[in-house]
PAVEX-269867 format. One line per field, with one value per residue (C-alpha): residue in three letters; x, y, z. Coordinates in Angstrom, 3 decimals. Layout:
<vofis>
aa: c(ALA	...)
c1: c(X	...)
c2: c(Y	...)
c3: c(Z	...)
</vofis>
This chain:
<vofis>
aa: c(MET	SER	ARG	VAL	HIS	ALA	GLN	ALA	ARG	THR	THR	PRO	ARG	THR	ARG	ALA	GLU	ILE	ARG	ALA	SER	SER	ALA	SER	LEU	GLY	GLU	LEU	ALA	LYS	ARG	TYR	ASN	ILE	SER	ARG	ALA	THR	VAL	ARG	LYS	TRP	LYS	ARG	ARG	ASP	SER	PRO	ASP	ASP	LEU	SER	HIS	ARG	PRO	HIS	THR	LEU	HIS	THR	THR	LEU	LEU	PRO	VAL	GLN	GLU	ALA	ILE	ALA	VAL	GLU	LEU	ARG	ARG	LEU	LEU	LEU	LEU	PRO	LEU	ASP	ASP	LEU	LEU	ALA	VAL	VAL	ARG	GLU	PHE	ILE	ASN	PRO	ALA	VAL	SER	ARG	ALA	GLY	LEU	ASP	ARG	CYS	LEU	ARG	ARG	HIS	GLY	VAL	SER	ASN	LEU	ARG	GLU	LEU	VAL	ALA	GLN	ALA	ASN	THR	ASP	ALA	ALA	GLY	ALA	GLN	ASP	LYS	PRO	VAL	LYS	THR	PHE	LYS	ASP	TYR	GLU	PRO	GLY	PHE	VAL	HIS	VAL	ASP	ILE	LYS	TYR	LEU	PRO	GLN	MET	PRO	ASP	GLU	GLN	HIS	ARG	ARG	TYR	LEU	PHE	VAL	ALA	ILE	ASP	ARG	ALA	THR	ARG	TRP	VAL	PHE	MET	HIS	ILE	TYR	ALA	ASP	GLN	SER	GLU	ASN	SER	SER	VAL	ASP	PHE	LEU	GLN	ARG	LEU	GLN	GLN	ALA	ALA	PRO	MET	LYS	ILE	THR	LYS	VAL	LEU	THR	ASP	ASN	GLY	SER	GLN	PHE	THR	ASP	ARG	PHE	THR	ASN	GLN	LYS	ARG	GLN	ALA	SER	GLY	LYS	HIS	GLN	PHE	ASP	VAL	CYS	CYS	LYS	ALA	LEU	ASP	ILE	GLU	HIS	ARG	LEU	CYS	PRO	PRO	ARG	HIS	PRO	GLN	THR	ASN	GLY	MET	VAL	GLU	ARG	PHE	ASN	GLY	ARG	ILE	SER	GLU	VAL	ILE	GLY	GLN	THR	ARG	PHE	ALA	SER	ALA	ALA	GLN	LEU	GLU	ALA	THR	LEU	ILE	ASN	TYR	GLY	LYS	THR	TYR	ASN	HIS	HIS	ILE	PRO	GLN	ARG	ALA	LEU	GLY	GLY	ILE	CYS	PRO	VAL	ASP	ALA	LEU	LYS	LYS	TRP	GLN	GLU	LYS	LYS	PRO	ASP	LEU	PHE	LYS	LYS	GLN	VAL	TYR	LYS	GLN	THR	GLY	LEU	ASP	SER)
c1: c(-20.370	-21.511	-22.658	-26.255	-28.012	-30.240	-33.420	-32.521	-35.454	-33.095	-29.806	-26.820	-28.160	-31.730	-30.096	-27.953	-31.267	-33.035	-30.157	-29.867	-33.741	-35.566	-38.961	-40.637	-40.268	-43.812	-43.238	-40.007	-41.479	-44.315	-42.136	-39.782	-42.321	-40.328	-41.085	-40.490	-37.945	-35.920	-36.069	-34.859	-32.043	-30.676	-31.024	-28.773	-26.194	-22.907	-22.505	-25.060	-23.379	-24.465	-22.743	-21.250	-23.763	-20.996	-22.055	-20.077	-19.417	-18.458	-19.679	-16.940	-15.763	-12.085	-10.030	-7.866	-4.661	-6.374	-7.386	-3.731	-2.551	-5.211	-4.103	-0.479	-1.369	-3.146	-0.160	2.438	0.925	-1.440	-4.166	-7.635	-10.589	-11.607	-8.211	-7.494	-10.752	-9.768	-6.436	-8.089	-10.683	-8.234	-5.597	-6.979	-10.652	-13.099	-16.256	-15.278	-17.629	-16.705	-18.621	-16.815	-13.365	-14.241	-15.163	-11.944	-9.866	-11.853	-11.250	-7.675	-7.325	-6.244	-9.548	-8.312	-6.055	-5.130	-3.580	-1.668	-0.209	0.683	2.479	4.286	5.367	6.539	8.523	10.078	10.993	12.642	14.810	15.912	19.036	20.278	21.708	19.395	20.687	17.966	17.904	18.994	15.882	15.291	12.524	10.507	12.425	15.155	14.258	15.574	15.485	15.980	15.014	13.154	13.012	9.511	8.594	8.035	4.225	2.833	2.161	5.632	8.630	11.192	10.924	10.405	11.748	9.888	11.584	10.692	11.249	10.271	10.590	12.583	10.526	7.005	7.438	5.479	6.046	6.404	6.735	6.910	7.566	10.107	11.238	14.936	17.078	19.083	20.325	17.494	14.994	16.495	16.439	12.920	11.926	13.545	11.800	8.375	9.155	9.874	6.582	4.601	6.063	4.095	7.337	10.421	13.009	16.395	18.306	18.270	19.966	20.835	22.941	26.066	24.350	25.300	21.870	22.579	26.431	29.663	31.511	32.970	33.534	36.549	39.996	39.529	36.444	34.661	31.596	32.498	29.254	28.880	26.468	23.087	21.434	23.955	23.307	19.574	19.927	22.050	19.528	16.615	18.750	18.908	21.970	22.719	24.150	25.529	25.375	28.773	30.234	28.982	26.706	23.033	21.684	22.134	19.248	17.362	14.228	13.333	14.491	12.060	9.237	10.480	9.828	6.285	6.019	7.357	4.439	1.860	3.343	3.506	-0.222	-1.655	-1.407	-1.301	-2.615	-0.854	1.606	-1.253	-2.880	0.304	0.873	-2.773	-2.175	1.081	-0.574	-3.575	-1.177	0.812	-2.330	-3.494	0.002	0.109	-3.373	-4.653	-2.106	-0.947	2.771	4.203	7.290	4.890	2.953	0.085	-0.869	-0.604	2.242	-0.310	-1.372	2.214	2.715	-0.320	1.184	4.489	2.760	0.877	4.140	6.505	4.499	7.698	9.031	6.095	5.385	1.667	-1.184	-1.374	-4.790	-5.978	-8.077	-11.289	-11.472	-13.725	-17.443	-18.454)
c2: c(22.884	19.363	18.127	17.231	14.978	16.950	15.012	14.640	15.343	15.997	17.875	16.873	18.947	17.411	14.017	14.616	15.806	12.604	10.513	12.339	12.449	9.969	10.590	7.651	6.866	8.206	11.413	12.149	11.240	13.588	16.374	16.327	15.223	12.073	8.297	6.022	4.188	7.366	8.013	4.452	4.704	7.865	6.405	3.559	5.636	6.571	9.721	12.359	12.604	10.952	7.765	7.182	6.036	4.098	0.375	-1.955	-4.358	-2.881	-4.908	-4.677	-7.122	-5.826	-7.905	-5.875	-6.856	-5.847	-2.672	-2.062	-2.765	-0.340	2.410	1.985	2.138	5.393	6.840	5.776	6.124	8.982	7.380	8.914	6.908	5.489	4.475	2.881	1.156	-0.548	-1.662	-3.037	-4.901	-6.400	-7.498	-7.467	-7.920	-7.998	-7.598	-4.228	-1.340	2.153	3.342	0.823	1.734	5.418	4.534	2.515	5.611	7.927	5.411	5.560	9.289	9.092	10.188	13.733	13.329	17.052	16.868	13.702	15.328	18.448	16.367	14.406	17.694	19.149	15.969	16.097	19.767	18.816	16.199	18.552	19.306	15.795	15.269	12.755	11.277	10.697	9.035	10.978	12.057	10.164	9.916	6.711	3.794	3.332	0.197	-1.391	-5.238	-7.628	-11.033	-11.897	-15.398	-16.536	-18.920	-22.536	-23.451	-26.601	-28.005	-27.273	-29.347	-26.416	-22.602	-20.190	-16.819	-13.576	-11.361	-7.709	-4.699	-1.028	2.006	4.737	7.803	6.428	3.443	1.378	-2.401	-5.644	-8.979	-12.661	-15.934	-18.532	-21.891	-20.903	-17.881	-18.934	-17.044	-18.406	-17.026	-13.595	-13.412	-14.543	-11.867	-9.164	-10.284	-10.275	-6.951	-5.482	-6.623	-5.530	-2.013	0.809	2.800	2.128	0.651	2.249	1.278	-1.659	-1.580	-4.960	-6.236	-8.346	-11.893	-14.592	-14.333	-11.023	-10.814	-12.654	-9.769	-11.736	-15.070	-13.785	-12.570	-9.002	-8.572	-6.933	-7.883	-9.362	-8.546	-12.269	-13.154	-14.177	-11.291	-8.893	-10.332	-9.966	-6.338	-5.657	-7.280	-5.148	-1.925	-1.640	-0.467	-2.846	-1.150	-2.847	-1.728	-1.023	-3.974	-4.039	-1.186	-2.773	0.799	1.718	-0.675	0.436	1.424	-2.216	-3.329	-1.232	-2.640	-6.139	-4.986	-4.317	-7.784	-9.277	-7.425	-8.888	-12.321	-12.031	-11.000	-14.254	-17.919	-19.343	-22.838	-23.389	-21.840	-20.819	-18.853	-17.015	-16.216	-14.778	-12.625	-11.222	-10.658	-8.749	-6.792	-5.785	-4.435	-2.634	-0.920	0.138	1.434	2.424	3.031	6.655	7.300	10.125	10.159	10.816	13.666	11.516	9.796	6.065	4.901	4.499	8.074	9.231	7.188	9.025	12.239	11.537	10.144	13.494	15.387	13.014	10.689	9.649	7.864	5.274	2.496	1.929	3.671	3.690	2.513	2.786	-0.359	0.529	0.040	-2.234	-2.334	-2.128)
c3: c(32.426	32.115	28.639	28.727	26.113	23.908	24.918	28.696	30.952	33.808	34.677	36.677	39.642	39.615	39.278	42.504	44.205	43.163	44.474	47.854	48.380	50.764	48.959	47.251	43.463	42.795	44.642	42.806	39.323	39.970	41.371	38.345	35.764	34.811	34.845	37.812	35.608	35.203	39.076	39.866	37.135	38.853	42.271	41.267	39.412	41.123	38.986	37.807	34.428	31.246	30.169	26.779	24.137	22.333	21.994	24.314	21.339	17.840	14.954	12.298	9.437	10.060	12.627	14.951	12.979	9.754	11.189	12.203	8.731	7.165	9.562	8.778	4.922	5.652	7.514	5.176	1.792	2.576	0.413	0.138	1.571	-1.907	-2.862	0.564	0.234	-3.085	-1.565	1.638	-0.372	-2.778	-0.253	3.268	3.664	0.523	2.755	4.273	3.509	2.760	5.960	8.103	6.891	7.468	11.077	11.693	10.612	12.923	15.894	15.318	14.637	10.982	9.391	8.451	5.360	5.341	8.951	7.855	4.806	6.811	9.347	6.669	5.037	8.376	9.112	5.525	6.183	9.458	7.776	4.945	6.969	6.269	2.866	0.831	-2.279	-5.045	-8.235	-11.423	-13.337	-16.696	-19.184	-19.320	-20.678	-17.978	-16.258	-12.978	-12.933	-10.051	-8.757	-5.602	-3.956	-3.322	-0.549	-1.431	-1.502	0.022	-3.511	-4.786	-4.849	-5.303	-4.650	-7.522	-8.444	-9.287	-11.746	-11.432	-13.537	-12.493	-14.782	-13.044	-14.220	-13.736	-11.361	-13.716	-12.835	-14.648	-13.013	-14.038	-12.186	-13.179	-11.955	-12.010	-12.146	-15.233	-18.170	-20.249	-17.663	-17.673	-21.422	-21.617	-18.957	-20.924	-24.100	-22.206	-20.638	-24.115	-25.413	-22.424	-21.814	-23.485	-23.737	-25.681	-23.217	-23.807	-20.644	-18.130	-14.883	-13.205	-10.392	-11.141	-10.918	-13.120	-14.666	-16.165	-16.710	-16.846	-15.175	-12.360	-14.306	-16.089	-14.937	-16.315	-14.038	-16.955	-18.906	-22.219	-23.874	-24.940	-22.085	-23.355	-21.385	-23.138	-26.577	-26.110	-24.940	-27.982	-30.286	-28.730	-28.889	-25.214	-23.137	-20.320	-17.278	-14.158	-10.435	-8.948	-6.871	-3.323	-3.876	-3.900	-3.187	-6.770	-7.602	-4.438	-6.334	-7.284	-3.931	-2.283	-4.485	-3.526	-0.003	-0.793	-2.212	0.945	2.862	0.496	0.883	4.686	5.113	3.624	4.049	0.537	-0.062	-3.577	-6.078	-8.178	-5.418	-4.783	-8.420	-8.744	-5.858	-7.264	-10.534	-9.056	-6.786	-9.911	-11.665	-8.558	-8.112	-11.623	-12.041	-8.656	-6.030	-5.865	-5.480	-3.519	-5.657	-8.601	-6.843	-5.785	-9.033	-9.946	-12.465	-15.440	-14.989	-14.926	-18.070	-19.795	-18.828	-20.404	-23.512	-23.920	-23.407	-25.462	-27.606	-29.407	-26.330	-26.684	-29.075	-27.960	-26.392	-22.584	-20.988	-17.536	-16.186	-14.113	-10.532	-8.390	-9.139	-5.357)
</vofis>
């Protein structure tokens, strides 16, 4: 059975009769009770079926590459439409509308979030045969720290370095940019982290870089405890742990977040160092307050902090607050 438009005055059978008839336009219009223009249209058509009513040109604010990024974010992070809209407006295209983003997801076949979640669960169940190593569970306060090299901006003489800290239990992130990766910078970052974190920091995990330890600068190949970073940790009553040599996967949690930073940097052409820094600050806020994490059961890091604070308030030194989202 052919699908006929709800307001069609003709059927595929009558259209085929019109096309095969040798009668005049007026006679056919009177016989089938339609206009001459309709008769002329079906005389010229090669097929008696209705054509698609989709417009030839789609007017959308998203470029094809931006649509591809939005679709991949939907598939990988399984974000609801409103959460995805906040991320797309913040980092991809601020002019996109909710309806336009919804149409984009429908065109690419990723509009049904339930089906995507079910598919992800099926894939995860199929991968359960492989042994997967996960991080040991800890309460908030165990922080991974690492350094990411930033690209040199047009108005800079030297590249800068992004110090990153992420809490193992809640995925809460803190970042700060420095001109170098010296001991003084690492100590200053630890002090800023201690002041910004709502929870009490009890443990810090770093690699074996000279910014954090003197482990490989002496013959015993052991940390002496006299490094500036170790001294600062002791003063703040924080246990400093080091990754095993040649095992960067131990610090993989912060490495994965650095991969997100690389994606953010790669999507934009920055004109200045200030523009890059503002983008990273905004991303950090959006990540902590608005982006759900699969490892946290679909909630954002700040919501995870609030749950922990309700359950164990003694782990925290100040109240956790969540920032509001976008107004539009």
